[in-house]
Every structure is written in C-alpha cells, then in structure tokens.
C-alpha positions in Angstrom: 0.3 -22.8 6.9 0.5 -23.6 3.2 2.6 -21.2 1.2 2.0 -20.7 -2.5 4.8 -19.0 -4.5 5.4 -18.1 -8.1 8.6 -19.4 -9.7 10.0 -18.6 -13.1 12.1 -21.5 -14.4 12.4 -25.1 -15.5 10.1 -27.5 -13.6 12.5 -30.4 -14.2 15.1 -28.6 -12.1 13.0 -27.9 -9.0 14.5 -29.4 -5.9 11.3 -30.5 -4.2 9.6 -33.5 -2.7 7.3 -34.0 -5.7 6.9 -32.6 -9.2 3.5 -32.5 -10.8 3.4 -33.7 -14.4 0.6 -32.6 -16.8 0.2 -36.0 -18.3 -2.2 -37.4 -21.0 -4.7 -40.2 -20.4 -2.3 -42.7 -21.9 0.4 -42.0 -19.3 3.2 -42.8 -21.7 4.8 -39.4 -22.1 4.0 -36.7 -24.5 5.1 -33.2 -25.5 5.6 -30.0 -23.5 6.2 -30.3 -19.8 5.1 -34.0 -19.9 7.8 -34.8 -22.4 10.4 -32.7 -20.6 9.8 -34.4 -17.3 10.1 -37.9 -18.9 13.2 -36.9 -20.7 14.9 -35.4 -17.6 13.8 -38.1 -15.3 14.9 -40.9 -17.6 13.3 -44.3 -18.4 12.5 -45.1 -14.8 9.5 -42.9 -14.9 8.0 -44.5 -18.0 8.6 -48.0 -16.6 6.7 -47.0 -13.4 3.9 -45.5 -15.4 3.5 -48.7 -17.4 3.6 -50.8 -14.3 1.3 -48.7 -12.1 -1.1 -47.4 -14.8 -1.5 -50.1 -17.4 -4.8 -48.6 -18.6 -3.8 -45.0 -18.2 -5.4 -42.3 -16.0 -8.7 -40.5 -16.2 -9.0 -36.7 -16.8 -9.0 -34.9 -13.5 -7.4 -37.8 -11.6 -3.9 -38.1 -10.2 -1.3 -40.8 -9.3 2.4 -41.1 -8.5 5.5 -42.7 -9.8 9.2 -42.5 -9.1 11.0 -39.3 -10.1 13.9 -41.1 -11.7 16.8 -38.8 -12.2 14.9 -35.6 -11.3 16.0 -33.7 -8.1 12.7 -34.9 -6.5 11.4 -38.0 -4.8 8.2 -38.5 -6.7 6.4 -37.4 -9.8 2.6 -36.8 -9.3 0.9 -37.3 -12.7 -2.4 -35.6 -13.3 -4.4 -35.4 -16.6 -5.8 -31.9 -17.4 -8.9 -31.3 -19.5 -8.2 -30.6 -23.2 -9.9 -27.2 -23.8 -9.2 -27.3 -27.5 -11.0 -30.7 -27.8 -14.1 -29.4 -26.0 -13.3 -30.4 -22.4 -14.3 -27.1 -20.9 -15.7 -28.1 -17.5 -13.6 -26.1 -15.0 -14.3 -28.6 -12.2 -12.1 -31.1 -14.1 -9.2 -28.6 -14.0 -9.8 -27.9 -10.3 -9.9 -31.7 -9.7 -6.4 -32.0 -11.1 -5.0 -29.8 -8.4 -7.2 -31.2 -5.6 -6.3 -34.8 -6.4 -2.6 -34.0 -6.8 -2.6 -32.4 -3.3 -4.3 -35.5 -1.9 -1.7 -37.7 -3.5 1.1 -35.5 -2.1 -0.4 -36.0 1.4 -0.5 -39.8 0.8 3.3 -39.6 0.0 4.1 -37.3 2.9 5.4 -34.6 0.4 5.9 -31.2 2.0 7.2 -29.2 -1.0 5.4 -29.7 -4.3 6.1 -28.0 -7.7 3.1 -27.6 -10.1 3.1 -26.4 -13.7 0.1 -24.5 -15.0 -2.0 -27.5 -16.0 -3.7 -27.5 -19.5 -2.2 -24.1 -20.5 0.1 -25.7 -23.2 -1.2 -27.7 -26.1 -4.6 -28.2 -24.3 -5.3 -24.5 -24.7 -7.0 -23.6 -21.5 -7.3 -19.8 -21.3 -4.2 -18.7 -19.3 -5.8 -16.3 -16.8 -8.6 -18.6 -15.8 -6.1 -21.5 -15.6 -4.0 -19.5 -13.2 -7.0 -18.5 -11.1 -8.2 -22.1 -10.9 -4.8 -23.3 -9.8 -4.5 -20.8 -7.0 -8.1 -21.2 -5.8 -8.0 -25.0 -5.8 -4.6 -25.3 -4.1 -5.6 -22.7 -1.4 -8.8 -24.5 -0.7 -7.1 -27.9 -0.2 -7.1 -29.3 3.3 -3.5 -30.5 3.0 -0.4 -31.1 5.1 1.8 -29.7 2.2 3.9 -26.8 3.5 4.8 -25.1 0.1 3.5 -25.2 -3.4 5.6 -23.7 -6.2 3.6 -22.6 -9.3 6.4 -22.9 -11.9 6.0 -20.6 -14.9 8.1 -21.3 -18.0 8.4 -17.6 -19.1 8.5 -14.2 -17.5 5.1 -13.1 -18.8 3.3 -16.1 -17.2 5.4 -15.6 -14.0 4.1 -12.0 -13.8 0.6 -13.1 -14.3 0.8 -15.7 -11.6 2.4 -13.3 -9.2 -0.3 -10.7 -9.9 -3.0 -13.2 -9.3 -1.5 -14.3 -6.0 -1.2 -10.7 -4.9 -4.8 -9.8 -5.8 -6.1 -11.8 -2.9 -4.1 -9.8 -0.4 -6.2 -6.7 -0.2 -9.4 -8.7 0.3 -7.7 -10.7 3.1 -6.7 -7.4 4.7 -10.3 -6.2 4.7 -11.4 -9.5 6.1 -8.9 -9.1 8.9 -10.5 -5.8 9.8 -13.9 -7.6 10.0 -12.4 -10.2 12.4 -11.2 -7.3 14.6 -14.8 -5.9 14.6 -16.1 -9.4 15.6 -13.6 -9.3 18.5 -15.0 -6.0 19.7 -12.5 -3.5 18.2 -15.3 -1.3 16.9 -13.2 1.8 16.5 -10.9 0.3 13.9 -11.6 2.0 10.6 -10.4 1.9 7.0 -9.8 4.7 4.4 -9.4 3.0 1.0 -8.6 4.8 -2.2 -6.6 4.9 -5.5 -3.2 6.4 -5.9 -2.9 9.5 -8.1 -1.4 7.5 -10.9 -4.4 5.2 -10.8 -2.1 2.2 -10.7 -2.5 1.1 -7.1 -5.3 0.5 -4.6 -4.3 1.5 -1.1 -5.8 1.5 2.4 -5.1 3.1 5.7 -6.2 1.2 8.8 -6.5 3.3 11.9 -8.8 4.4 14.8 -11.9 6.5 14.3 -10.4 9.5 16.0 -7.5 9.6 13.6 -9.6 10.0 10.5 -10.9 13.2 8.9 -14.3 12.3 7.6 -14.7 14.9 4.8 -16.7 14.1 1.7 -14.3 15.7 -0.7 -11.0 15.2 1.1 -11.0 12.3 3.6 -7.6 12.0 5.2 -5.6 10.5 8.1 -4.4 12.9 10.8 -1.4 11.1 12.0 0.0 8.7 9.4 2.5 7.3 11.8 -0.4 6.0 13.9 -2.0 4.3 10.9 -1.3 1.0 9.2 -0.9 1.3 5.5 -1.1 -1.2 2.6 -0.7 -0.7 -1.1 -1.2 -3.2 -3.9 2.2 -1.9 -5.1 3.6 -3.9 -2.2 2.0 -7.1 -3.5 1.8 -9.5 -0.5 3.8 -7.4 2.1 1.6 -6.3 5.0 2.3 -5.1 8.5 5.8 -6.5 8.6 4.6 -9.9 7.4 3.2 -11.6 4.3 -0.5 -12.0 3.6 -1.5 -14.3 0.8 -4.5 -16.3 -0.5 -3.8 -18.9 2.2 -3.5 -16.5 5.1 -6.5 -16.9 7.5 -8.3 -13.6 8.2 -7.7 -14.3 11.9 -3.9 -14.1 11.3 -4.4 -10.9 9.4 -6.3 -9.5 12.4 -3.4 -10.4 14.7 -1.0 -8.5 12.4 -3.1 -5.4 12.4 -3.4 -5.5 16.2 0.4 -5.8 16.5 0.9 -2.7 14.3 -1.7 -0.3 15.6 -1.0 1.7 18.8 -3.4 2.1 21.7 -6.2 0.0 20.4 -8.7 -1.6 22.8 -12.0 -3.4 22.4 -15.0 -1.0 22.9 -18.0 -2.8 21.5 -19.8 0.5 21.2 -20.4 1.1 17.5 -22.8 -1.5 16.0 -23.9 0.8 13.3 -20.4 1.0 11.7 -19.9 -2.8 12.2 -23.1 -3.5 10.3 -22.1 -1.0 7.6 -18.7 -2.6 7.2 -20.0 -6.1 7.1 -22.3 -5.3 4.2 -19.4 -3.5 2.4 -17.2 -6.7 2.7 -20.0 -8.9 1.5 -20.3 -6.7 -1.6 -16.5 -6.8 -2.0 -16.4 -10.6 -1.8 -19.3 -11.1 -4.2 -17.8 -8.8 -6.8 -14.1 -9.5 -6.1 -13.6 -5.7 -6.4 -12.1 -3.3 -3.9 -13.8 -0.3 -2.2 -12.8 3.3 -3.0 -13.5 6.3 -0.8 -11.2 8.7 -2.7 -9.4 9.0 -6.1 -8.6 11.7 -8.6 -11.8 12.9 -10.3 -13.9 10.8 -7.9 -17.2 12.1 -6.6 -17.8 10.7 -3.1 -21.0 12.6 -2.5 -23.1 9.6 -3.3 -21.0 7.2 -1.3 -18.1 4.9 -1.7 -17.6 2.8 -4.8 -16.9 -0.9 -4.9 -14.6 -1.3 -7.9 -13.2 2.0 -9.2 -15.3 3.2 -12.1 -17.8 0.3 -11.7 -20.7 2.6 -10.6 -21.5 0.2 -7.8 -22.1 2.5 -4.8 -22.0 1.8 -1.1 -23.2 4.4 1.5 -20.7 6.5 3.3 -19.7 5.1 6.7 -21.7 6.3 9.7 -20.0 8.6 12.1 -18.6 7.3 15.4 -20.8 7.8 18.5 -21.4 11.5 19.4 -19.0 11.4 22.4 -16.0 11.2 20.1 -17.0 13.8 17.5 -14.8 16.8 17.1 -16.1 20.3 16.5 -19.7 21.7 16.6 -22.3 22.4 14.0 -22.2 26.0 15.1 -18.7 26.3 13.9 -17.6 27.2 10.4 -17.4 24.1 8.1 -14.7 23.6 5.5 -17.2 21.3 3.6 -19.4 24.4 3.1 -17.7 26.6 0.5 -19.6 29.5 2.0 -17.7 29.1 5.3 -14.2 28.9 3.7 -13.5 32.7 3.8 -14.5 32.6 7.5 -12.0 29.7 8.2 -9.2 31.5 6.2 -9.8 34.8 8.0 -9.7 33.0 11.4 -6.5 31.0 10.6 -4.9 34.1 9.1 -5.4 36.2 12.3 -4.1 33.3 14.4 -1.0 32.8 12.4 -0.2 36.5 12.2 -0.6 36.9 15.9 1.5 33.8 16.5 4.4 34.7 14.2 4.3 38.5 13.5 4.3 37.7 9.8 1.6 38.5 7.3 0.0 35.3 5.9 -1.7 34.8 2.6 -4.2 32.2 1.3 -2.2 29.1 0.2 -1.8 28.1 -3.4 -4.7 28.6 -5.8 -8.1 29.6 -4.3 -7.1 29.2 -0.7 -6.0 25.6 -0.9 -2.9 24.0 0.6 -1.3 21.0 -1.1 1.3 19.6 1.3 2.2 16.5 -0.8 0.0 16.9 -3.9 -2.6 14.6 -2.5 -4.7 16.7 -0.1 -6.5 19.9 -0.5 -7.5 22.0 2.6 -8.2 25.7 3.1 -5.1 27.3 4.6 -2.9 30.3 5.1 0.9 30.4 4.6 3.7 32.6 5.9 7.2 32.9 4.3 10.2 32.9 6.6 13.0 35.3 5.7 16.1 33.4 4.7 18.2 35.4 7.2 15.9 34.2 10.1 15.2 30.6 9.2 17.6 28.5 7.1 16.1 25.0 7.4 12.7 25.8 5.9 11.0 28.6 3.9 7.4 28.5 5.0 4.8 27.4 7.5 1.1 27.0 7.0 -2.0 26.7 9.1 -4.7 24.6 7.4 -8.0 23.1 8.3 -10.5 20.4 7.5 -13.9 19.6 9.0 -12.5 18.2 12.2 -8.9 19.2 12.6 -6.5 22.1 12.2 -2.8 21.5 11.4 0.3 23.6 11.5 2.7 22.4 8.8 6.4 23.1 8.2 8.4 21.6 5.3 12.1 21.6 5.9 14.9 20.4 3.6 13.2 20.9 0.2 15.7 23.4 -1.3 19.5 22.9 -1.5 20.4 25.4 1.2 17.8 23.9 3.5 18.8 20.3 3.2 22.5 21.2 3.4 21.7 23.0 6.6 19.8 20.1 8.1 21.8 17.0 7.1 25.2 18.6 7.7 24.6 18.6 11.4 23.5 15.3 13.2 22.3 17.3 16.2 19.6 19.0 14.0 18.3 15.7 12.8 18.2 14.4 16.4 16.3 17.5 17.5 13.6 16.8 14.8 13.3 13.2 16.1 12.8 14.5 19.6 10.1 16.8 18.3 8.4 13.7 16.8 8.0 12.3 20.3 6.0 15.3 21.6 2.2 15.1 21.9 0.5 16.4 18.8 3.6 16.5 16.6 4.3 14.2 13.6 7.6 14.2 11.7 7.6 12.2 8.6 9.5 11.7 5.3 8.5 14.0 2.4 10.9 12.8 -0.3 10.1 14.3 -3.7 11.4 14.9 -7.2 10.7 18.4 -8.6 11.8 20.9 -11.3 12.5 24.5 -10.4 9.4 26.4 -9.2 7.3 23.2 -9.3 4.1 23.4 -7.2 3.3 20.3 -5.1 0.9 18.9 -7.7 3.7 19.0 -10.3 6.1 17.0 -8.1 6.6 13.2 -7.8 6.0 11.8 -4.3 6.6 8.1 -3.8 5.0 6.1 -1.0 6.3 6.8 2.4 8.0 3.5 3.6 10.5 4.6 6.2 10.0 5.8 9.8 11.3 9.3 10.5 14.3 7.9 12.3 15.3 5.6 9.5 14.6 8.2 6.8 16.6 11.0 8.4 19.4 8.7 9.4 19.8 7.5 5.8 19.7 11.0 4.4 22.6 12.0 6.5 24.6 9.3 4.7 23.1 10.0 1.3 23.6 13.8 1.6 27.3 13.3 2.3 27.4 10.9 -0.6 26.1 13.6 -3.0 22.8 12.0 -3.6 20.6 15.1 -3.3 20.4 17.9 -5.8 19.9 18.5 -9.5 20.1 15.7 -12.1 19.4 15.6 -15.9 16.2 14.0 -17.2 18.3 11.1 -18.5 20.0 10.5 -15.2 16.6 10.3 -13.4 15.3 7.9 -16.1 18.3 5.6 -15.8 17.2 2.3 -14.3 20.2 2.5 -11.9 18.6 5.6 -10.2 15.3 3.9 -9.5 17.2 0.8 -8.4 18.9 3.0 -5.8 15.5 4.5 -4.7 14.0 1.1 -4.2 17.1 -0.3 -2.4 17.1 2.6 0.0 13.3 2.2 0.4 12.6 5.8 -0.7 10.1 4.2 -3.1 8.3 1.0 -3.7 9.8 -1.2 -6.4 6.4 -1.2 -8.1 6.5 2.6 -8.5 9.0 2.7 -11.3 6.2 3.0 -13.9 4.7 5.9 -12.0 8.1 7.7 -12.0 8.5 7.2 -15.8 4.9 8.4 -16.4 5.8 11.5 -14.4 9.0 12.0 -16.4 7.2 11.7 -19.7 5.5 14.9 -18.9 8.7 16.8 -18.4 10.9 18.4 -21.1 14.0 16.4 -22.0 16.3 19.4 -21.1 14.8 20.3 -17.8 16.8 19.7 -14.6 15.1 17.5 -11.9 15.9 18.0 -8.3 16.2 15.2 -5.7 14.7 16.7 -2.6 15.1 14.8 0.8 12.3 16.8 2.3 10.6 16.4 5.7 7.1 17.2 6.8 6.4 18.4 10.3 2.8 18.7 11.6 1.2 19.8 14.8 -2.5 19.0 15.0 -5.4 20.3 17.1 -9.0 19.3 17.2 -11.5 21.6 15.3 -13.1 22.5 18.6 -9.8 23.6 20.2 -9.1 25.8 17.2 -12.4 27.4 16.5 -14.1 27.7 19.9 -14.7 31.5 20.4 -13.6 31.4 24.1 -10.4 29.6 23.1 -9.1 32.1 20.5 -6.1 33.5 22.4 -5.2 30.1 23.9 -5.1 28.5 20.5 -3.0 31.3 19.0 -0.6 31.0 22.0 -0.3 27.2 21.3 0.4 27.9 17.6 3.1 30.3 18.6 4.6 27.8 21.0 4.5 25.1 18.3 6.2 27.3 15.7 8.9 28.1 18.3 9.4 24.4 19.0 9.9 23.7 15.3 12.3 26.5 14.9 14.2 25.4 18.0 14.5 21.9 16.7 15.9 23.4 13.5 18.5 25.4 15.5 16.9 28.7 14.7 16.0 31.8 16.8 12.3 32.0 17.8 10.2 34.4 15.9 8.2 35.7 18.8 4.8 37.4 18.1 3.4 40.7 17.0 0.7 41.1 19.7 
C-alpha cells in the first residue's frame, strides 16, 4: 500500500529512488527547487535534459533524466502551471503528480520525493496546492511504495501534515460503514468535540455500550470502546490510517480492537441512517458532531461543528436490547430528576450507612468535567478510608453507575502507590463483571471542582497507567508545582513521553494555565476512576429495590477491599 509522508528538509538530500523536479517548459534549469536540483546534481542532469528534451516539456507533463550527483537514481521532471501568469486550471497541477507517478512506475522507482509543485515563483495558493498533491498521489494506481512530500520550511511541513491527517477521521467513519455492509449492525459511533474545541473525537462501540441521552450522550465502559482523536493525527487502533488506507483495512482494524462483536444483520434502520450521514460527510468534507460544549443536540447531530447542517438523531436499536421502561423515571425529564435523586439517595444510604447529598451544583455529578448526570455523593471519613474520599451513585436514561475516585489527594495517592499489592488489587477489580478501572490523571489547584481541572486524553490501559505511577510516585512526580514549572516545556515533554497526554494537547494545557493566577500552586494528581454499572431496569424496577441496594453495598465493599480498607457495612 502506498504511504505518503510529510518531510521537512532539503529535497536534494533525499536518499530515494527518484526526486521530482519542478521544472519549466524549457527544461534547462531555473530558480528555486529546480535550480537547487541542477546545482546539487551537477552538469550531468542538464546534459541529459538537452539530449532527451531538445524542445522542452509541456505544462502538466513529466519525463526523467539521470540524477547525477544526487543521492537518487533518477530525476523526474514535471512542469507545473504558472498561477501568476494566469495558468489556473487545477487539472494541470493534478496532471503533474499523475504523470510523475506514471514515469516512476516506468522506471521501477519505489520511493519518490516530491516538492510542492508550483508553490514557489509560480504562486499557486499553498493550501490548494497541498490538497491537489495529496489527492492526486493518493488516487494514482501506482506500484510506488512511498511518496515523500518534502517541505522546505516548518510552516509548510505543518500544513502538509495537517492535510494528510485530515483524511483520517473520514476513513475511520468509512471503515464503520464497511463493517455495517459486512453485517455488524450493532457497531455504533459517538462523535463530538473536545472541551477545548481543538479536536474532533469519536468512540466506536456496540449499541448496548452507549447512553443515548439527548443532552449527555456517553459511553458506559470506555475500555470496551475504540477511541480516535484528531489530536492523534493518523494513529488509529494500534495502526496508521492515512488518505491511502482502504476503508476495508480500517474495518479490519476496528474489528481487531473491539471485544465480543459479531454480525447480527438486524438493524437496517440504523444502517440506512448511518449511510446517509456518511454521504453528507463525504459531500461536505466535514465531520459529524453529537456533543460539544454549548451544543444543542435536540434538533439532531450537526455535520461540521457550527455549520448549521443538521442530521437526524440516530434511531434506537431494536426493542429487544433497550434498557429501562417508559414507566420508570427519566433523567431526560427534569421533572423526574428529584425522583431519581431520592431513589439513589435511599439506596446509597442503605448500602453504606452514610448520609448522601446531591452531587455538585443542582444535583449534577461531574466525574471528569465532561459528563453531567443526576447523582448523590457520600463522603468517607478519613479514619475509615484512606485511598479515596468519596463515592457517588449517578444515573442517566439507561444506566446507573457507582463511582469511586481514589488517588486524587496526596494522602490518597501516597497510600495507593506505596504498596504494589493495592495496585494489583485494583487491577483484579477491573476484571470483575460490571467494573471498570481506568486512569483519571488530572491537574488541579486546591479546592478545584472537576470542571476547573485539566484532564488529558486517556491513552494508557489501567495496568500500564497504574504500573507507571508506582515508578513515577517514587520518583517524586506527583504533588504540587508552581505555575512556571507546569508551563515549562520539559514538563509537558514528560507527560507526552509517559503517554499521560497526547503530544497535541500541549496547547490545551497552556490555554488552561492561562486562566490560573501566576502564584497559584498546581497539583499533579495520578487519580483513578472506578465504576460499577447496572442497567436502568435493574436499578429502578420496584420489585428489585432491595436487591439493587444489596448489590451496591457489595460493590462498595469490593472497592474498599481492593483499597485495603475495612468494609463499611450498612445501616439497615
């Protein structure tokens, strides 16, 4: 499969089979990259040009000569259109790349280096020239293995890299469509925009792992979902997805990453809905959004954030898989929220013997600063529980979750990471049915509420994250730092190296820091999130009230046992 890469450097120093030269019609050398190639390759190139092209070369055509002293076998010359002189037919520019690839095949070249044709003295608008290069090369039916697009400065290199990466999310969505065509009808997507607004992201999972709530759609078990963010550029599912990756290959990557997925061929309504969504995406070259800050999803999804182009909300899965009942209280109905909170409060008090209260402002729980659900919280006494200070029971329209957040405060993470056995116990908990243990790394100032903290993308498995933090805790990496220490590039370099954050999230961190006073102390918190999840029907069925409370009590005890604490018992 053809690989297209962006390279920042000198095209005359590329060790490849063939270098492409942006020549002029006279084929006798010139300025810019043309002159540099002739100069570095020596007189042999010009002699071959005169012999092989006595009358020059037409715009949009290509031909080859020796490479002379260049670290390549051949030079493939092509004449780009002169935009400044009125040659503005894009097909001429596309022809340069197409013909150069054909010549490369004639020569048997496998690795070819291209400049960005016509972007120098000929003045073709840079962004369109980059797009034309990538589209034309990707569309070529060629035996070339690798094409390097060589940018002469960092700004152009960033633009080429960004253009290459922009094709990845659409390829990902096309891969999901291929899975649907293969009969995997329960594969779903949940696309949205990160809180910073910088990145588009999507979760790919099965229908029964999604919370289909208009205001707060979410994934139940993130470990069971495949995630992609444009912050990761072309990285996807342990591989690389680029403009040249066939959707069929993307579908294979998704299948290899998802757990327990089988063909069902049972939801044609969703397949038809998704197919129309992808057609809209392909026509507009814009990505779908189901959630974002200040985004109103009541009228459907949006194709292109802020575009106003709406697409209907997805149809629900067949009735046999739906959770809950219309006779039960609904968290999407604000009138039912007090009923939900009252029920959850009674269950949590019965299960723990502690008095709960509505979580955060107006009965909302914010575990990571990116979800809002009605919930109730209990506070553990420090003398009883050392690894965490609270637990919460929170609900959405389909599921109820018990959440516990260890290792946020200094005393808590010292307790957890100073004993390997406690970390191993949490990993054993992660293997139990209904439980999810995941990273919850964060930066926060004292008394910061979740919405005031900085949460990077979760990249590591629970095992890798906890194992790393045993090392990093003993190395003194957790705890308070000055504003300047957090802003230091070396700190973010460490975060990216340890995969606590995406390399592309540095701007997000600095944006968050800009809102903090210079003298404030920032705390590095190696937090953990533990969740136990039940279906809405299990939690709210009247005949199941005592059984559910008993299960919550058991789950709390399991968490406390994993943390090496004494069970709380109940106040029945």
